[in-house]
Structure formats: structure tokens, C-alpha cells
C-alpha positions as CSV (number, residue, x, y, z in Angstrom):
1,M,-0.1,0.0,-0.1
2,I,1.4,3.4,-0.8
3,E,-0.2,6.6,0.7
4,L,-0.8,9.7,-1.4
5,T,-2.2,12.9,-0.6
6,V,-4.2,14.3,-3.6
7,N,-6.1,17.5,-3.2
8,G,-5.5,17.5,0.9
9,Q,-7.1,14.2,1.1
10,K,-4.7,11.0,2.3
11,R,-5.5,8.1,0.2
12,Q,-4.4,4.6,0.1
13,I,-3.6,2.9,-2.7
14,D,-2.9,-0.5,-3.6
15,A,-0.2,-0.1,-6.5
16,D,3.0,-1.1,-7.8
17,G,5.3,1.6,-7.1
18,D,6.4,2.3,-10.7
19,T,2.5,2.4,-11.7
20,P,2.3,6.1,-13.5
21,L,0.9,8.4,-11.1
22,L,-1.5,9.3,-14.2
23,W,-3.2,5.8,-13.9
24,V,-3.5,5.7,-10.3
25,L,-5.5,8.8,-10.5
26,R,-7.7,7.8,-13.3
27,D,-8.3,4.3,-12.8
28,D,-7.9,3.9,-8.9
29,L,-8.8,7.2,-7.7
30,G,-11.6,8.1,-10.6
31,M,-10.1,11.6,-11.2
32,T,-9.8,11.8,-14.6
33,G,-9.3,15.3,-15.2
34,T,-6.0,14.3,-15.9
35,K,-5.5,13.4,-19.4
36,Y,-3.3,10.8,-21.5
37,G,-2.1,12.3,-24.1
38,C,1.5,10.7,-25.4
39,G,2.6,8.8,-22.6
40,I,6.4,10.1,-22.5
41,A,6.3,13.6,-21.1
42,Q,6.0,15.6,-24.1
43,C,2.4,16.9,-24.6
44,G,1.5,18.1,-21.1
45,A,-1.9,16.6,-21.1
46,C,-1.2,14.9,-18.2
47,S,-0.1,17.5,-16.0
48,V,-0.7,17.7,-12.5
49,M,1.5,19.7,-9.6
50,I,3.4,17.9,-7.3
51,D,4.4,20.2,-4.3
52,G,3.6,23.4,-6.3
53,T,5.4,22.4,-9.5
54,V,3.8,21.1,-12.7
55,T,4.9,17.6,-13.6
56,R,4.3,15.1,-16.0
57,S,2.0,12.2,-14.6
58,C,2.6,9.7,-17.2
59,V,6.1,9.0,-16.2
60,T,6.2,10.1,-12.3
61,P,6.3,7.1,-10.6
62,V,3.5,6.6,-7.9
63,E,6.1,5.6,-5.1
64,S,8.3,8.8,-6.2
65,V,5.3,11.2,-4.8
66,A,4.4,9.2,-1.6
67,S,5.6,12.2,0.9
68,A,4.3,15.1,-1.5
69,Q,1.2,16.9,-2.1
70,I,-0.4,16.2,-5.3
71,T,-2.8,18.8,-6.8
72,T,-5.1,17.5,-9.9
73,I,-7.3,19.6,-12.0
74,E,-10.4,18.9,-9.9
75,A,-9.1,20.9,-7.0
76,V,-7.3,23.5,-8.7
77,E,-10.1,25.8,-8.1
78,A,-9.7,25.3,-4.5
79,D,-6.4,27.4,-4.7
80,P,-6.8,31.3,-5.4
81,V,-4.4,31.3,-8.3
82,G,-6.0,28.1,-9.6
83,A,-9.6,29.8,-9.3
84,R,-8.1,33.3,-11.0
85,V,-6.6,30.9,-14.0
86,V,-9.8,28.9,-14.7
87,E,-12.0,32.6,-14.7
88,A,-9.6,33.5,-17.2
89,W,-9.5,30.6,-19.4
90,V,-13.5,31.0,-19.6
91,K,-13.1,35.1,-19.8
92,H,-10.4,34.2,-23.0
93,Q,-12.3,31.2,-24.6
94,V,-9.5,29.5,-24.6
95,P,-10.5,25.8,-24.9
96,Q,-11.6,24.4,-28.0
97,C,-11.8,20.7,-28.2
98,G,-10.5,21.1,-24.6
99,Y,-8.7,17.8,-24.1
100,C,-5.3,19.3,-23.3
101,Q,-6.7,22.5,-21.3
102,S,-6.3,20.6,-17.7
103,G,-2.9,20.3,-18.2
104,Q,-2.8,23.8,-19.2
105,V,-4.5,25.3,-16.0
106,M,-1.8,23.4,-14.6
107,A,0.8,24.8,-16.0
108,A,-0.3,28.6,-15.7
109,T,-1.3,28.0,-11.9
110,S,2.3,26.8,-11.3
111,L,3.8,29.5,-13.5
112,L,1.9,32.3,-11.5
113,K,2.0,30.9,-8.1
114,Q,5.8,30.8,-8.8
115,K,5.8,33.9,-10.2
116,A,3.0,36.4,-10.1
117,K,4.1,38.7,-12.7
118,P,5.6,36.2,-15.5
119,S,7.3,38.1,-18.7
120,D,6.7,37.0,-22.1
121,A,9.5,35.0,-22.1
122,D,8.8,33.1,-18.8
123,V,5.2,32.6,-19.9
124,E,6.6,30.8,-23.2
125,A,9.3,28.7,-21.0
126,A,6.1,27.5,-18.9
127,M,3.5,26.7,-21.1
128,T,5.2,23.9,-23.0
129,N,2.4,21.9,-23.3
130,L,0.8,21.2,-27.0
131,C,-2.5,22.1,-27.8
132,R,-3.5,20.3,-31.5
133,C,-5.9,23.5,-32.0
134,G,-3.6,26.1,-31.5
135,T,-5.0,28.3,-28.9
136,Y,-1.9,29.4,-27.9
137,N,-2.1,32.9,-28.2
138,A,-5.6,32.5,-26.1
139,I,-3.6,30.9,-23.6
140,K,-0.8,33.3,-23.1
141,A,-3.4,36.5,-23.1
142,A,-5.5,34.0,-20.2
143,V,-2.2,34.0,-18.0
144,R,-1.1,37.8,-18.7
145,D,-4.6,38.9,-17.7
146,V,-4.0,36.6,-14.6
147,A,-1.0,38.3,-14.2
148,G,-2.2,41.6,-14.3
149,L,-0.5,42.4,-17.2
150,A,-1.4,45.0,-20.7
151,A,-2.7,42.6,-23.5
152,T,-0.3,41.2,-26.2
153,Q,-1.0,42.0,-30.0
154,E,-1.7,38.5,-30.1
155,H,-4.9,38.3,-28.4
156,G,-6.7,38.7,-31.2
157,A,-6.7,35.8,-32.5
């Protein structure tokens, strides 16, 4: 048995230690907001926060996060920064298909918790999740909005 703290709740999981956190969240805990995308930590659909840092859960062994605070999209709005990110996502109509958006929201929340006023370079460096619908300009506008920064010309897309 492995004890995890997910969204502030202690959970006992009966899983092999090398099982990816993604599958424990989805299959054992029923938290399907975290998505499977590529399985090799490239796309970011599986992003969660581990002790506040955005992490790809598809390649994170569950035993490696047994003593960590895991936050998933299901609880991101319980955090004031996460709530503001979700509000900005709605305001800027970021999602199209929506598949990658839970990972995008987690990445943006992590960034803004670490750096309240990120530069454009900070946003570009942190927001590396893939979006097949190409909502990158809206994502950047939403992040800048939460940070209280002036809108960029790309927002019109």
C-alpha cells in the first residue's frame, strides 16, 4: 500500500511503486480530469502539480510522490490562483476541443504561483504543453490577464 495526499486528502493505494501517477489518479481514484496524451512526458495533457510544481504524471512513478502534495485539475479552483486561472480561461474562451486544457491550466497555475508577474519569456518557457487546436495566443492572453499585465497584440487570434 502506498499513501498519497491528493487534493488535500490522504488516500491509500494498492499499486506497484513504478505505476505512473496518471493511471493511479484515473483508474484507482477516478479522477479523470488529468488526461493521457502521449505517455512520454512531451504533450503535457497529464500535468498535475507536485508540491506546487507542474509535473507530467504519465512518467512519474507513484512511489516517488508518496510524501508529496499532489494537486489535480479537480481541486485547482480551491487555490485562489487556480481559481483566477480558470476564470481567465473562460473569459478568454481558451478551450476549443478542451482535451489539453486541464494540463494547460495546471501549468499556468504553477507558473503564476511561482512568479506572479511573469515576462512573456517566462510564459513561453513555462507553457510548453501541446495544443492541437492552436489556442496558444488565447492561453498567453489568459495568463497575462491573471498576472495583471497588458494584453498583447496576439490576443486577437
